[in-house]
gemmi code that builds the backbone of each chain (N, CA, C; Angstrom):
import gemmi

chains = {
    "A": [
        ("MET", (103.456, 125.570, 95.348), (103.910, 124.207, 95.599), (105.433, 124.108, 95.696)),
        ("MET", (106.043, 125.208, 96.002), (107.483, 125.167, 96.203), (107.777, 124.428, 97.508)),
        ("LEU", (108.809, 123.652, 97.468), (109.217, 123.001, 98.694), (110.267, 123.863, 99.363)),
        ("GLN", (109.866, 124.504, 100.412), (110.784, 125.404, 101.094), (111.902, 124.616, 101.766)),
        ("ASN", (111.519, 123.469, 102.258), (112.502, 122.720, 103.026), (112.913, 121.428, 102.337)),
        ("ASP", (113.691, 121.635, 101.300), (114.155, 120.548, 100.472), (114.906, 119.486, 101.285)),
        ("ASN", (115.740, 119.978, 102.180), (116.552, 119.126, 103.037), (115.731, 118.124, 103.828)),
        ("LEU", (114.638, 118.617, 104.327), (113.767, 117.811, 105.159), (113.266, 116.593, 104.399)),
        ("PHE", (112.836, 116.846, 103.159), (112.308, 115.750, 102.355), (113.393, 114.753, 102.003)),
        ("LYS", (114.543, 115.298, 101.639), (115.651, 114.411, 101.269), (116.065, 113.570, 102.464)),
        ("SER", (116.141, 114.202, 103.598), (116.646, 113.468, 104.753), (115.679, 112.370, 105.178)),
        ("LEU", (114.399, 112.595, 104.961), (113.435, 111.568, 105.354), (113.140, 110.580, 104.232)),
        ("GLY", (113.720, 110.821, 103.068), (113.507, 109.922, 101.943), (114.202, 108.581, 102.145)),
        ("ASP", (115.172, 108.555, 103.015), (115.904, 107.313, 103.271), (115.236, 106.538, 104.407)),
        ("PRO", (114.856, 105.292, 104.138), (114.104, 104.529, 105.142), (114.856, 104.307, 106.461)),
        ("THR", (116.146, 104.094, 106.370), (116.905, 103.866, 107.611), (116.903, 105.128, 108.460)),
        ("ARG", (117.098, 106.254, 107.765), (117.109, 107.526, 108.484), (115.758, 107.810, 109.113)),
        ("ARG", (114.733, 107.470, 108.360), (113.386, 107.712, 108.882), (113.156, 106.846, 110.122)),
        ("ARG", (113.710, 105.653, 110.054), (113.548, 104.731, 111.171), (114.257, 105.257, 112.424)),
        ("VAL", (115.439, 105.797, 112.203), (116.179, 106.381, 113.323), (115.367, 107.518, 113.935)),
        ("PHE", (114.824, 108.326, 113.059), (114.034, 109.461, 113.527), (112.769, 108.999, 114.265)),
        ("GLU", (112.116, 108.015, 113.699), (110.918, 107.439, 114.341), (111.246, 106.948, 115.740)),
        ("HIS", (112.356, 106.281, 115.798), (112.765, 105.697, 117.070), (112.988, 106.797, 118.117)),
        ("LEU", (113.605, 107.883, 117.685), (113.826, 109.007, 118.605), (112.509, 109.644, 119.026)),
        ("CYS", (111.565, 109.691, 118.100), (110.247, 110.253, 118.426), (109.567, 109.414, 119.496)),
        ("LEU", (109.693, 108.103, 119.355), (108.961, 107.201, 120.234), (109.646, 106.989, 121.572)),
        ("GLU", (110.959, 106.895, 121.522), (111.684, 106.471, 122.723), (112.361, 107.618, 123.473)),
        ("GLY", (112.341, 108.786, 122.886), (113.011, 109.903, 123.544), (114.505, 109.882, 123.288)),
        ("ASP", (115.247, 110.570, 124.123), (116.687, 110.731, 123.917), (117.424, 109.392, 123.853)),
        ("GLN", (118.349, 109.305, 122.910), (119.100, 108.075, 122.717), (120.550, 108.378, 122.371)),
        ("THR", (121.408, 107.441, 122.690), (122.798, 107.549, 122.253), (122.942, 106.849, 120.897)),
        ("VAL", (124.066, 107.116, 120.220), (124.328, 106.453, 118.942), (124.329, 104.934, 119.134)),
        ("ARG", (124.888, 104.523, 120.244), (124.981, 103.100, 120.525), (123.599, 102.448, 120.595)),
        ("ALA", (122.719, 103.068, 121.347), (121.367, 102.526, 121.489), (120.640, 102.528, 120.138)),
        ("LEU", (120.857, 103.596, 119.376), (120.210, 103.682, 118.067), (120.742, 102.609, 117.122)),
        ("THR", (122.028, 102.348, 117.211), (122.651, 101.347, 116.337), (122.062, 99.961, 116.591)),
        ("GLU", (121.804, 99.669, 117.869), (121.234, 98.367, 118.203), (119.893, 98.148, 117.519)),
        ("ARG", (119.171, 99.235, 117.349), (117.841, 99.116, 116.756), (117.832, 99.247, 115.240)),
        ("ALA", (118.829, 99.936, 114.701), (118.758, 100.311, 113.285), (119.143, 99.182, 112.335)),
        ("GLY", (119.949, 98.235, 112.823), (120.361, 97.140, 111.957), (121.440, 97.526, 110.959)),
        ("VAL", (122.080, 98.652, 111.187), (123.234, 99.044, 110.370), (124.377, 99.419, 111.318)),
        ("SER", (125.564, 99.639, 110.757), (126.738, 99.885, 111.602), (126.659, 101.242, 112.309)),
        ("GLN", (127.433, 101.370, 113.369), (127.443, 102.631, 114.115), (127.895, 103.826, 113.265)),
        ("PRO", (128.971, 103.658, 112.442), (129.329, 104.792, 111.572), (128.193, 105.191, 110.633)),
        ("ALA", (127.439, 104.203, 110.173), (126.302, 104.504, 109.287), (125.252, 105.309, 110.040)),
        ("VAL", (124.980, 104.893, 111.262), (123.991, 105.616, 112.078), (124.475, 107.043, 112.330)),
        ("SER", (125.778, 107.182, 112.619), (126.322, 108.527, 112.859), (126.146, 109.422, 111.646)),
        ("LYS", (126.376, 108.837, 110.462), (126.201, 109.611, 109.226), (124.752, 110.052, 109.059)),
        ("HIS", (123.852, 109.136, 109.344), (122.428, 109.465, 109.240), (122.066, 110.578, 110.225)),
        ("LEU", (122.662, 110.528, 111.392), (122.362, 111.551, 112.398), (122.836, 112.929, 111.948)),
        ("VAL", (123.981, 112.953, 111.245), (124.482, 114.231, 110.724), (123.468, 114.840, 109.757)),
        ("VAL", (122.957, 113.991, 108.878), (121.971, 114.472, 107.895), (120.704, 114.953, 108.600)),
        ("LEU", (120.263, 114.189, 109.582), (119.048, 114.566, 110.317), (119.250, 115.876, 111.087)),
        ("LYS", (120.458, 116.059, 111.591), (120.756, 117.303, 112.320), (120.724, 118.495, 111.375)),
        ("GLU", (121.311, 118.281, 110.176), (121.330, 119.365, 109.192), (119.926, 119.770, 108.762)),
        ("ALA", (119.035, 118.801, 108.749), (117.659, 119.096, 108.366), (116.864, 119.678, 109.539)),
        ("GLY", (117.508, 119.762, 110.690), (116.848, 120.324, 111.862), (115.894, 119.356, 112.536)),
        ("LEU", (115.995, 118.086, 112.165), (115.071, 117.097, 112.719), (115.550, 116.522, 114.044)),
        ("VAL", (116.855, 116.625, 114.249), (117.450, 116.007, 115.425), (118.428, 116.987, 116.065)),
        ("VAL", (118.462, 116.992, 117.361), (119.500, 117.773, 118.048), (120.302, 116.839, 118.957)),
        ("GLY", (121.557, 117.182, 119.111), (122.411, 116.367, 119.973), (122.894, 117.203, 121.150)),
        ("LYS", (122.886, 116.597, 122.317), (123.472, 117.304, 123.462), (124.473, 116.394, 124.166)),
        ("GLN", (125.537, 117.008, 124.607), (126.627, 116.250, 125.217), (126.249, 115.842, 126.633)),
        ("ARG", (126.452, 114.557, 126.927), (126.305, 114.132, 128.314), (127.520, 113.265, 128.653)),
        ("GLY", (128.445, 113.852, 129.380), (129.693, 113.148, 129.661), (130.427, 112.882, 128.363)),
        ("ARG", (130.743, 111.609, 128.155), (131.481, 111.241, 126.946), (130.552, 111.015, 125.766)),
        ("GLU", (129.287, 110.887, 126.042), (128.364, 110.517, 124.973), (127.478, 111.688, 124.571)),
        ("THR", (126.967, 111.553, 123.352), (126.001, 112.545, 122.878), (124.618, 111.909, 122.896)),
        ("LEU", (123.698, 112.641, 123.474), (122.319, 112.161, 123.481), (121.561, 112.876, 122.361)),
        ("TYR", (120.907, 112.091, 121.533), (120.158, 112.673, 120.421), (118.666, 112.684, 120.734)),
        ("SER", (118.018, 113.751, 120.305), (116.567, 113.775, 120.454), (115.904, 114.360, 119.211)),
        ("ALA", (114.642, 113.988, 119.033), (113.894, 114.387, 117.839), (113.242, 115.743, 118.031)),
        ("ARG", (113.211, 116.506, 116.970), (112.456, 117.765, 116.984), (111.308, 117.609, 115.995)),
        ("SER", (110.215, 117.064, 116.469), (109.167, 116.726, 115.514), (108.476, 117.972, 114.954)),
        ("ASP", (108.628, 119.121, 115.613), (108.016, 120.330, 115.039), (108.721, 120.736, 113.743)),
        ("ALA", (109.906, 120.156, 113.519), (110.611, 120.416, 112.260), (109.890, 119.781, 111.074)),
        ("LEU", (108.920, 118.922, 111.377), (108.191, 118.241, 110.307), (107.050, 119.062, 109.734)),
        ("ARG", (106.816, 120.202, 110.329), (105.673, 120.985, 109.862), (105.692, 121.277, 108.363)),
        ("PRO", (106.880, 121.538, 107.780), (106.886, 121.773, 106.335), (106.294, 120.627, 105.521)),
        ("LEU", (106.432, 119.429, 106.061), (105.880, 118.262, 105.382), (104.362, 118.352, 105.326)),
        ("ILE", (103.809, 118.817, 106.423), (102.361, 118.961, 106.504), (101.913, 120.126, 105.623)),
        ("GLU", (102.718, 121.180, 105.646), (102.406, 122.334, 104.796), (102.469, 121.959, 103.324)),
        ("TRP", (103.408, 121.065, 102.999), (103.532, 120.616, 101.613), (102.221, 119.987, 101.146)),
        ("ALA", (101.642, 119.141, 101.993), (100.387, 118.476, 101.639), (99.289, 119.516, 101.409)),
        ("ASP", (99.273, 120.558, 102.238), (98.279, 121.622, 102.074), (98.496, 122.371, 100.756)),
        ("GLN", (99.773, 122.627, 100.454), (100.077, 123.336, 99.212), (99.683, 122.528, 97.989)),
        ("MET", (99.949, 121.217, 98.047), (99.589, 120.364, 96.908), (98.077, 120.313, 96.736)),
        ("THR", (97.359, 120.294, 97.848), (95.898, 120.281, 97.764), (95.402, 121.544, 97.056)),
        ("SER", (95.953, 122.701, 97.446), (95.554, 123.957, 96.803), (95.912, 123.942, 95.320)),
        ("PHE", (97.101, 123.406, 95.037), (97.553, 123.328, 93.646), (96.543, 122.563, 92.797)),
        ("TRP", (96.147, 121.368, 93.270), (95.238, 120.537, 92.474), (93.830, 121.127, 92.415)),
        ("GLU", (93.401, 121.763, 93.490), (92.081, 122.418, 93.476), (92.039, 123.467, 92.368)),
        ("ALA", (93.112, 124.263, 92.297), (93.179, 125.324, 91.282), (93.233, 124.730, 89.872)),
        ("ARG", (93.963, 123.624, 89.736), (94.072, 122.992, 88.411), (92.727, 122.389, 87.998)),
        ("PHE", (91.988, 121.879, 88.952), (90.671, 121.317, 88.642), (89.705, 122.420, 88.194)),
        ("ASP", (89.868, 123.608, 88.745), (89.049, 124.747, 88.281), (89.305, 124.983, 86.796)),
        ("ARG", (90.584, 124.956, 86.457), (90.955, 125.186, 85.069), (90.507, 124.039, 84.173)),
        ("LEU", (90.564, 122.829, 84.709), (90.118, 121.658, 83.956), (88.643, 121.817, 83.582)),
        ("ASP", (87.882, 122.338, 84.510), (86.455, 122.542, 84.258), (86.257, 123.487, 83.068)),
        ("ASP", (87.071, 124.537, 83.019), (87.001, 125.486, 81.893), (87.354, 124.794, 80.577)),
        ("VAL", (88.397, 123.970, 80.628), (88.832, 123.257, 79.422), (87.731, 122.317, 78.934)),
        ("LEU", (87.085, 121.637, 79.862), (86.023, 120.695, 79.501), (84.842, 121.430, 78.854)),
        ("LYS", (84.540, 122.603, 79.381), (83.453, 123.410, 78.810), (83.794, 123.804, 77.379)),
        ("ARG", (85.037, 124.208, 77.200), (85.486, 124.633, 75.879), (85.449, 123.462, 74.884)),
        ("MET", (85.794, 122.277, 75.365), (85.802, 121.089, 74.500), (84.398, 120.765, 74.011)),
        ("ASP", (83.420, 121.204, 74.768), (82.024, 120.931, 74.461), (81.565, 121.742, 73.245)),
        ("GLN", (82.264, 122.847, 73.010), (81.794, 123.758, 71.960), (82.288, 123.367, 70.557)),
    ],
    "B": [
        ("MET", (98.152, 119.572, 118.882), (97.805, 119.598, 117.469), (97.594, 118.174, 116.946)),
        ("THR", (96.514, 117.977, 116.262), (96.251, 116.673, 115.673), (96.452, 116.763, 114.173)),
        ("VAL", (97.217, 115.839, 113.675), (97.467, 115.820, 112.239), (96.729, 114.634, 111.649)),
        ("GLY", (95.765, 114.918, 110.780), (95.023, 113.826, 110.166), (95.959, 112.992, 109.321)),
        ("GLN", (95.939, 111.714, 109.557), (96.886, 110.844, 108.872), (96.687, 110.883, 107.359)),
        ("SER", (95.436, 110.827, 106.952), (95.173, 110.784, 105.515), (95.597, 112.088, 104.845)),
        ("ARG", (95.469, 113.189, 105.571), (95.781, 114.488, 104.988), (97.274, 114.623, 104.702)),
        ("THR", (98.074, 114.108, 105.599), (99.507, 114.266, 105.427), (100.099, 113.179, 104.544)),
        ("GLN", (99.541, 112.015, 104.637), (100.104, 110.888, 103.934), (99.820, 110.988, 102.443)),
        ("THR", (98.627, 111.397, 102.116), (98.198, 111.441, 100.729), (97.379, 112.705, 100.507)),
        ("VAL", (97.593, 113.296, 99.361), (96.773, 114.446, 98.991), (95.670, 113.927, 98.070)),
        ("VAL", (94.431, 114.164, 98.456), (93.309, 113.708, 97.634), (92.436, 114.892, 97.260)),
        ("VAL", (92.203, 115.051, 95.970), (91.276, 116.074, 95.515), (90.268, 115.384, 94.600)),
        ("GLU", (89.008, 115.529, 94.944), (87.965, 114.843, 94.187), (86.917, 115.858, 93.756)),
        ("ARG", (86.467, 115.736, 92.529), (85.440, 116.668, 92.077), (84.549, 116.019, 91.022)),
        ("ASP", (83.287, 116.438, 91.021), (82.355, 115.964, 89.993), (82.300, 116.989, 88.871)),
        ("PHE", (82.495, 116.528, 87.673), (82.421, 117.409, 86.510), (81.184, 117.038, 85.691)),
        ("ALA", (80.490, 118.066, 85.223), (79.260, 117.827, 84.458), (79.604, 117.568, 82.992)),
        ("HIS", (80.495, 116.617, 82.802), (80.946, 116.294, 81.447), (81.122, 114.790, 81.318)),
        ("PRO", (80.932, 114.289, 80.093), (81.071, 112.839, 79.920), (82.490, 112.351, 80.213)),
        ("LEU", (82.555, 111.146, 80.687), (83.824, 110.546, 81.098), (84.866, 110.561, 79.979)),
        ("GLU", (84.418, 110.277, 78.797), (85.334, 110.207, 77.640), (86.043, 111.555, 77.439)),
        ("ARG", (85.336, 112.637, 77.693), (85.921, 113.974, 77.507), (86.956, 114.272, 78.603)),
        ("VAL", (86.607, 113.873, 79.813), (87.538, 114.086, 80.933), (88.816, 113.278, 80.684)),
        ("TRP", (88.647, 112.074, 80.225), (89.804, 111.210, 79.929), (90.729, 111.871, 78.894)),
        ("ARG", (90.119, 112.448, 77.879), (90.926, 113.118, 76.847), (91.697, 114.297, 77.445)),
        ("ALA", (91.020, 115.058, 78.308), (91.687, 116.222, 78.921), (92.852, 115.796, 79.807)),
        ("LEU", (92.769, 114.558, 80.302), (93.837, 114.048, 81.177), (94.991, 113.442, 80.394)),
        ("THR", (94.749, 113.124, 79.141), (95.738, 112.313, 78.419), (96.245, 112.925, 77.113)),
        ("GLN", (95.655, 114.030, 76.675), (96.153, 114.661, 75.444), (96.978, 115.892, 75.817)),
        ("PRO", (98.275, 115.872, 75.443), (99.189, 116.934, 75.886), (98.692, 118.350, 75.603)),
        ("GLU", (98.068, 118.542, 74.457), (97.621, 119.905, 74.121), (96.489, 120.349, 75.041)),
        ("LEU", (95.702, 119.403, 75.526), (94.642, 119.744, 76.477), (95.205, 119.843, 77.897)),
        ("MET", (96.123, 118.951, 78.204), (96.765, 118.969, 79.541), (97.436, 120.320, 79.789)),
        ("GLU", (98.016, 120.841, 78.715), (98.720, 122.117, 78.847), (97.779, 123.242, 79.285)),
        ("ASP", (96.537, 123.146, 78.829), (95.574, 124.212, 79.119), (95.117, 124.244, 80.574)),
        ("TRP", (95.177, 123.109, 81.247), (94.710, 123.146, 82.649), (95.782, 122.731, 83.655)),
        ("LEU", (96.747, 121.917, 83.175), (97.750, 121.441, 84.118), (99.081, 122.129, 83.835)),
        ("MET", (99.839, 121.610, 82.888), (101.113, 122.216, 82.518), (101.510, 121.699, 81.148)),
        ("LYS", (102.442, 122.405, 80.562), (102.998, 121.955, 79.285), (103.846, 120.708, 79.545)),
        ("SER", (103.733, 119.720, 78.649), (104.503, 118.491, 78.847), (104.706, 117.753, 77.537)),
        ("ASP", (105.566, 116.748, 77.567), (105.728, 115.857, 76.413), (105.143, 114.485, 76.749)),
        ("PHE", (104.015, 114.523, 77.394), (103.304, 113.300, 77.807), (102.884, 112.465, 76.599)),
        ("ARG", (102.954, 111.152, 76.758), (102.345, 110.212, 75.812), (101.671, 109.124, 76.624)),
        ("LEU", (100.514, 108.713, 76.161), (99.753, 107.683, 76.878), (100.365, 106.324, 76.564)),
        ("GLU", (101.414, 106.016, 77.306), (102.212, 104.835, 76.991), (102.950, 104.424, 78.266)),
        ("ILE", (102.792, 103.184, 78.655), (103.450, 102.684, 79.869), (104.956, 102.898, 79.786)),
        ("ASP", (105.535, 103.329, 80.881), (106.983, 103.563, 81.007), (107.480, 104.802, 80.271)),
        ("HIS", (106.595, 105.523, 79.627), (107.029, 106.741, 78.934), (107.466, 107.783, 79.966)),
        ("ARG", (108.666, 108.304, 79.768), (109.170, 109.362, 80.648), (108.864, 110.713, 80.037)),
        ("PHE", (108.379, 111.615, 80.873), (108.054, 112.941, 80.354), (108.286, 113.997, 81.429)),
        ("HIS", (108.171, 115.250, 81.018), (108.377, 116.359, 81.951), (107.221, 117.334, 81.877)),
        ("PHE", (106.858, 117.820, 83.021), (105.976, 118.979, 83.060), (106.861, 120.195, 83.232)),
        ("GLN", (106.518, 121.257, 82.535), (107.293, 122.481, 82.683), (106.533, 123.462, 83.568)),
        ("ALA", (106.982, 123.548, 84.796), (106.377, 124.486, 85.736), (107.150, 125.798, 85.665)),
        ("GLU", (106.576, 126.845, 86.193), (107.248, 128.161, 86.163), (108.573, 128.094, 86.924)),
        ("TRP", (108.627, 127.238, 87.919), (109.789, 127.168, 88.788), (110.728, 126.027, 88.445)),
        ("GLY", (110.440, 125.287, 87.373), (111.343, 124.204, 87.014), (110.602, 123.031, 86.405)),
        ("GLU", (111.308, 121.931, 86.282), (110.709, 120.774, 85.623), (110.278, 119.718, 86.626)),
        ("ILE", (109.235, 119.016, 86.285), (108.782, 117.888, 87.088), (109.020, 116.635, 86.246)),
        ("ASP", (109.781, 115.710, 86.780), (110.077, 114.462, 86.058), (108.977, 113.450, 86.326)),
        ("CYS", (108.503, 112.849, 85.263), (107.405, 111.904, 85.420), (107.636, 110.654, 84.584)),
        ("LYS", (106.938, 109.606, 84.983), (106.973, 108.365, 84.213), (105.614, 107.688, 84.345)),
        ("VAL", (105.084, 107.286, 83.211), (103.763, 106.654, 83.229), (103.888, 105.258, 83.840)),
        ("MET", (103.084, 104.994, 84.847), (103.157, 103.722, 85.556), (102.031, 102.765, 85.144)),
        ("GLU", (100.822, 103.281, 85.137), (99.666, 102.423, 84.862), (98.632, 103.161, 84.038)),
        ("ILE", (98.060, 102.430, 83.123), (96.975, 103.000, 82.319), (95.826, 102.009, 82.306)),
        ("GLU", (94.668, 102.468, 82.693), (93.446, 101.689, 82.501), (92.538, 102.596, 81.711)),
        ("PRO", (92.466, 102.414, 80.401), (91.749, 103.367, 79.563), (90.366, 103.729, 80.100)),
        ("GLN", (90.092, 105.000, 80.142), (88.812, 105.553, 80.605), (88.540, 105.278, 82.087)),
        ("ARG", (89.517, 104.771, 82.806), (89.291, 104.464, 84.221), (90.336, 105.088, 85.144)),
        ("SER", (91.603, 104.823, 84.837), (92.614, 105.391, 85.720), (93.951, 105.563, 85.011)),
        ("LEU", (94.719, 106.485, 85.550), (96.028, 106.814, 84.993), (96.955, 107.141, 86.165)),
        ("THR", (98.128, 106.518, 86.147), (99.083, 106.742, 87.233), (100.438, 107.124, 86.665)),
        ("TYR", (100.998, 108.220, 87.184), (102.394, 108.508, 86.848), (103.161, 109.011, 88.064)),
        ("THR", (104.475, 108.821, 87.984), (105.311, 109.345, 89.063), (105.464, 110.840, 88.842)),
        ("TRP", (105.816, 111.531, 89.901), (105.870, 112.990, 89.876), (107.025, 113.386, 90.790)),
        ("SER", (108.179, 113.682, 90.175), (109.351, 114.005, 90.989), (109.756, 115.455, 90.798)),
        ("ALA", (109.781, 116.151, 91.899), (110.244, 117.533, 91.882), (111.096, 117.724, 93.126)),
        ("PHE", (112.182, 118.420, 92.981), (113.095, 118.657, 94.108), (113.534, 117.352, 94.770)),
        ("ASP", (113.778, 116.328, 93.947), (114.220, 115.032, 94.473), (113.191, 114.328, 95.343)),
        ("VAL", (111.987, 114.798, 95.308), (110.947, 114.111, 96.065), (110.059, 113.388, 95.065)),
        ("GLU", (109.995, 112.091, 95.199), (109.173, 111.348, 94.258), (107.818, 111.027, 94.855)),
        ("THR", (106.805, 111.463, 94.152), (105.451, 111.120, 94.574), (104.778, 110.406, 93.400)),
        ("VAL", (103.614, 109.874, 93.657), (102.870, 109.184, 92.613), (101.484, 109.808, 92.518)),
        ("VAL", (101.120, 110.157, 91.294), (99.820, 110.779, 91.072), (98.921, 109.780, 90.351)),
        ("THR", (97.751, 109.557, 90.906), (96.783, 108.659, 90.264), (95.460, 109.383, 90.055)),
        ("PHE", (94.999, 109.352, 88.832), (93.677, 109.890, 88.513), (92.729, 108.713, 88.346)),
        ("THR", (91.575, 108.801, 88.962), (90.564, 107.762, 88.795), (89.274, 108.417, 88.320)),
        ("LEU", (88.696, 107.845, 87.293), (87.464, 108.393, 86.735), (86.312, 107.440, 87.005)),
        ("GLU", (85.185, 108.024, 87.338), (84.008, 107.206, 87.592), (82.799, 107.899, 86.975)),
        ("GLN", (82.048, 107.122, 86.230), (80.857, 107.699, 85.623), (79.770, 107.838, 86.683)),
        ("ILE", (79.203, 109.022, 86.766), (78.104, 109.241, 87.710), (76.925, 109.838, 86.936)),
        ("GLU", (75.803, 109.938, 87.606), (74.593, 110.397, 86.931), (74.773, 111.774, 86.272)),
        ("THR", (75.494, 112.646, 86.988), (75.623, 114.021, 86.498), (76.847, 114.233, 85.605)),
        ("GLY", (77.606, 113.197, 85.382), (78.795, 113.352, 84.545), (79.914, 112.421, 84.975)),
        ("THR", (80.986, 113.030, 85.452), (82.168, 112.234, 85.799), (82.735, 112.659, 87.141)),
        ("ARG", (83.009, 111.683, 87.973), (83.702, 111.967, 89.233), (85.188, 111.701, 89.021)),
        ("LEU", (85.987, 112.736, 89.248), (87.428, 112.607, 89.064), (88.116, 112.717, 90.419)),
        ("ARG", (88.975, 111.747, 90.662), (89.705, 111.733, 91.923), (91.196, 111.762, 91.618)),
        ("MET", (91.892, 112.703, 92.242), (93.335, 112.781, 92.097), (93.931, 112.430, 93.442)),
        ("GLU", (94.804, 111.459, 93.419), (95.440, 111.046, 94.655), (96.943, 111.151, 94.466)),
        ("GLN", (97.574, 111.937, 95.283), (99.027, 112.059, 95.203), (99.620, 111.513, 96.489)),
        ("SER", (100.303, 110.411, 96.349), (100.867, 109.822, 97.555), (102.365, 110.014, 97.554)),
        ("GLY", (102.886, 110.141, 98.739), (104.258, 110.569, 98.872), (105.290, 109.469, 98.807)),
        ("PHE", (106.426, 109.858, 98.256), (107.648, 109.125, 98.526), (107.595, 107.666, 98.132)),
        ("HIS", (107.101, 107.464, 96.962), (106.940, 106.117, 96.428), (108.278, 105.379, 96.340)),
        ("ALA", (109.316, 106.114, 95.969), (110.596, 105.488, 95.630), (111.076, 104.490, 96.674)),
        ("ASP", (110.988, 104.880, 97.921), (111.593, 103.984, 98.907), (110.661, 102.852, 99.332)),
        ("GLN", (109.480, 102.819, 98.806), (108.624, 101.648, 99.064), (109.311, 100.400, 98.517)),
        ("LYS", (110.026, 100.599, 97.418), (110.618, 99.459, 96.724), (111.782, 98.870, 97.510)),
        ("HIS", (112.549, 99.752, 98.123), (113.659, 99.216, 98.899), (113.534, 99.645, 100.360)),
        ("ALA", (112.351, 99.437, 100.867), (112.112, 99.806, 102.262), (112.993, 98.959, 103.167)),
        ("PHE", (113.481, 99.597, 104.156), (114.424, 98.952, 105.055), (113.834, 97.718, 105.734)),
        ("ARG", (112.653, 97.870, 106.232), (112.023, 96.707, 106.856), (110.565, 96.585, 106.432)),
        ("GLY", (110.381, 96.644, 105.149), (109.036, 96.444, 104.621), (108.059, 97.502, 105.078)),
        ("ALA", (106.831, 97.111, 105.176), (105.748, 98.074, 105.387), (105.869, 98.827, 106.709)),
        ("GLU", (106.466, 98.206, 107.683), (106.480, 98.844, 109.001), (107.268, 100.157, 109.007)),
        ("SER", (108.223, 100.280, 108.078), (108.938, 101.551, 108.044), (108.450, 102.422, 106.885)),
        ("GLY", (107.316, 102.087, 106.334), (106.734, 102.883, 105.257), (106.190, 104.200, 105.786)),
        ("TRP", (105.740, 104.993, 104.872), (105.264, 106.323, 105.258), (103.994, 106.285, 106.086)),
        ("ALA", (103.172, 105.281, 105.847), (101.918, 105.207, 106.606), (102.232, 105.082, 108.088)),
        ("ALA", (103.136, 104.162, 108.384), (103.532, 103.956, 109.776), (104.199, 105.210, 110.321)),
        ("PHE", (105.005, 105.813, 109.475), (105.721, 107.004, 109.905), (104.756, 108.115, 110.307)),
        ("PHE", (103.761, 108.334, 109.481), (102.830, 109.418, 109.788), (101.975, 109.102, 111.009)),
        ("HIS", (101.771, 107.836, 111.208), (101.025, 107.439, 112.388), (101.809, 107.855, 113.646)),
        ("ILE", (103.098, 107.604, 113.598), (103.962, 107.967, 114.719), (104.033, 109.481, 114.861)),
        ("LEU", (104.162, 110.139, 113.725), (104.225, 111.600, 113.725), (102.980, 112.189, 114.378)),
        ("GLU", (101.861, 111.617, 114.016), (100.579, 112.080, 114.558), (100.561, 111.975, 116.080)),
        ("GLN", (100.994, 110.818, 116.543), (101.030, 110.597, 117.995), (101.978, 111.576, 118.673)),
        ("THR", (103.100, 111.817, 117.998), (104.105, 112.689, 118.601), (103.621, 114.128, 118.665)),
        ("LEU", (103.027, 114.589, 117.592), (102.578, 115.975, 117.549), (101.451, 116.236, 118.550)),
        ("GLU", (100.709, 115.204, 118.849), (99.627, 115.367, 119.817), (100.146, 115.750, 121.200)),
        ("ASN", (101.381, 115.388, 121.441), (101.961, 115.698, 122.754), (102.519, 117.113, 122.841)),
        ("TYR", (102.460, 117.835, 121.740), (103.031, 119.184, 121.755), (102.005, 120.217, 122.171)),
    ],
}
model = gemmi.Model(1)
for chain_id, residues in chains.items():
    chain = gemmi.Chain(chain_id)
    for i, (resn, *xyz) in enumerate(residues, 1):
        res = gemmi.Residue()
        res.name, res.seqid = resn, gemmi.SeqId(i, " ")
        for name, pos in zip(("N", "CA", "C"), xyz):
            atom = gemmi.Atom()
            atom.name, atom.element = name, gemmi.Element(name[0])
            atom.pos, atom.b_iso = gemmi.Position(*pos), 0.0
            res.add_atom(atom)
        chain.add_residue(res)
    model.add_chain(chain)
structure = gemmi.Structure()
structure.add_model(model)
structure.setup_entities()
């Protein structure tokens, strides 16, 4: 149940950041300006969020003229899905042990 | 690739134990028994009690959220700055006790969600699911 990609979880823990990421997933490539219009926070705030998302590998930016176009890399979310699988295995194994404990309590 | 929404959003493990409900409840709530199947902790069956599980790789910070004696128990479960919520639900069945463990993700930001439910994790995973289908 180790979280290999700590950054990923932290970066998506913030609702505004998640919203920015969602928006990129749904709408495709966007500029900071377009994202700011939707995010309801200031442009510098959006830029900061984009830096965090880039560091987590969730977003990539490419230069187009004077502007940077950002796009989502949703395959970067796989660790999140793997986390759910790991937690399921963790609890399954613990339930096996719980069964042993319950048997012992019976004696 | 299709990602089942329920699978990613919440981890659910359910099992029937051939033991009386009262015994299962004790195993879930008495630290000396919890240690034998789950982890060592300083748990107390008390609302708002903060405690830690000691895992081999570090500590898990927890806080008791809800107690319904012999029915359900909820605590937060934070590891690596990720806060999740674990809820155990017990149900008496003919053969013993049905125990359901539900671990839902990222509870913390539900409280200060940017735009309420629409930016919650449920919506997020729904979008993720749609996006991954295109890959």
